[in-house]
N, C-alpha and C positions, 0 to 999 in steps of 0.2 A: 185589544192590546196584543201586539205580537209577542210570541214566546221564543226564547232561545232554544235551539236544538243542538245538543252536543253531537248527535249522529250526523246532522247536516254539516256541521263544522268540520268533523273528521273526514267525512266523505269528500268534502270540498278540497281539503288538502291534497288527497290522492288525485282527484280529478285535475287539479291545477298542474301537478307535476306530470301526470300522464299526458295531458294535452300539450304542454310545452315540449316534452320529449318527442311526441308525435309530430308536432310542427317542425322541430329541428330535423327529424328524419326525412320528412316529405319535402321540405322547402329548400334545403341546401344540396347542391349537386356534388360539390367537392367533398370527398371522404374526410379530409383533414378538417375542413370547416364544420362538417357535420359532427365529427368527434369532439371538437373544441366546444361546440354549443352544448352537446350532451354533458360533458364534464362540468361546464359552468352551471347547468341546471341542477345537477346533484349537489354541487358544492354550495350553491346559494341556498338550497333547501336546508342543508346541515348548518350553515352559518346562521340561518334565520331561526331554527327551531331547537338547536342544542342548547343546554344550559350554559350560562355565561362563563363558567369555569373552564369550558372547553373552547378551543378555536379550531377552525377547519380551513386549510389552505392547500393549494397545489404546491409541492415543496420537495426538496432533497432533504435527507436526514444524514447527519454526520456524527461520528463518535469521537471520543477524546484521543484516539490513536490516529486521527486524521483520515479515516476511511469514510467515503461518501456512498450513499445508496443511489440507486437509479432515481430519476424524478418520478414521484408518485402523484397520481391525479388528485387524490384526497389524503391529507394527513390530518388526523385529529390529535391535538396535542394540548398539554396543560399550559395555561397562561397565568394562573394564579401564583405558582411557585417557580416557574421557569425563569432563570436569571437573565437569559439573553436569547434573542432570535435575530439572525441576520436577514435583513430585508433590503434589497437594492433594486429599485425599479420593478417591484412586484415579484422578484426572485427570492423565495424564502428558503433559508437553511435552518433546520430545526435540530437541536441536540437530541441524541437518541434517547436519553433518559426521560425526555418530556413527552414521548409519543404514547398515545393510548391506542390508536387504530390507524390502519392504512387501507385504502381501497383503490382499485383500478375501475375506471368508468369506460364503458364501451356502448356502441349503438345496439349490439346484439351479442348474445352469449353463444359460444360454440366451443369445441374441444381446444382449438388453437388459442382462443382468448383465455380460457381457463388456465392452460399451461403458461401462457405469457404472464398472467396475473400472479400465478404461483412463483414464477422465477423472479419477478420484480419485487414481490413481497419478501422473498428470502433475502434480498439485498438489504432490507431493513432489519429483519429478524436476526441476521447474523452479526449485526453491529455490536460492539462492546458497550456496556452500560455500567456506569459507576453508581455507587450508593454509599452514603455516609451515615454514621450513627446520628440519631436525632436528639439534641439536648431538650430537656423539659425541666419543670420546676423541681421535680423530685430526683433528677439524675439524668441518665442518658438511655434512650431506647436503642437497641442494637440496629445496625443497618438493615433496611428493609430489602428483601430480594426484589429484583426488577419484576414488574408486573408482566403478564402475558400480553403481547401486542395483538389486538384483534385484527383479523385480516379478512378482506372480502372483495366482491366484485359487484358492480352496479350497472344494469343495462335496461334498455327499454323493451327489447324483443328477444326472441330466441330463434336460432336457426334450426331447431329441432321440432318435430311434431310427434308427440305432444311437447309443448314448450318446456315443461319441467317433468321429465320422466326418467327412465333408466339410462338413457344416453347421457343426460346431465349428471346423474349419480355416478356413472362410470368415469366420466371426465374428472369429477371432483375427487374421486379416491385415487386417481393416478398422480404420479409425481411425488416429490419429496415433501411438499408443503401442503398443509390442510387449510383451505379457506373456511373461516369460522362462520361466515354469514354472507348472504348476498340477496339482491333483489332483482327480479325480472319484472318490471313494472306492469307489463301487459298480462302476466300470468300468476305471479305469486312471489314468495320469498323462501329462502332455505336457511337452515341453521345446523351446524355440526353438533351432534349430541355426544358428549364425551362419555356418557354412561353406556350407551348402546354401541358406541364407535361407528355410528352411521349418521346419515343426513336426514333430518326431518324436513319435509316439504309442506308448505302452507299455501294451498292453491286458492285462487279466486279472491273474492272480497275486494278490499282496497289495499293492494300490496305495498304501495309507497308509504302510506300511513302506518300500516302494521309493522313494516320493516323499521321505520323510524323509532317507534315505541320499543321494539325489541332491542335495537341498538342502544337506546338510552338506558334500558334495563341492564344490558351487558356492561356498559360503561360504569353504571352505579356499582355493580358487583366487582369491578376491577379495583375499586378503592382509589387511592391517591398515588401518583408516581413517586418514586424514591427521591431522597434529597441528593441532588447532583453534586459531584465533587468538581467545583468550578476551577480549582487549582490544577487539575489534570488537563483542562483545556488551556489554562494560562501558560503551560509549559511551551506552547507553540509560539509564544512571544519571544522566547530565547532558545531556539532549537540548537 
């Protein structure tokens, strides 16, 4: 009688992602096509394995003041409590209050792409977010402060040697925005440590699976997004 192996299952998840990213990198000649394929692979992984309370899409984010973010390769957002999402022919617009995390996806990581990801992520983090008091059976809870939006970068390879070393650390600490977490599927994943104010690198193993579990844990500790003030958005019906 065959026995299940959790180790085999978890290793298989990483191997599947790694192989698909490798095929996309080797098979497509056009950089844009290559990049689109990589984005789709990361997005499909998150859509498949994140808990149902979360959704992941390529999207713009908008706030109640009418300011839009850059288009993000991956936006992880609440679907349980979010009252609306605009979707027209696959173009998603997500209200800022609903966002849990944003990621940029690239073929390979380097200083230029780290800076590019930081700047694009700032366009989301700088958006205005509303929050309303929450009624309950015994009264009303005060308005919940907006949660911290997790930010990161997802790649298959690294332009550095070693793939995750001091060059990557130096790039991550530069700029105005900190990337909280990221995965370089061929080498490992990293996470910003708010206690030490430095980045922890986790090398080898099965990085795609390890990153996924770390991200789910971070989302769990984020709690639930605040209650959105939909009337602030409705003001745009009569400007």
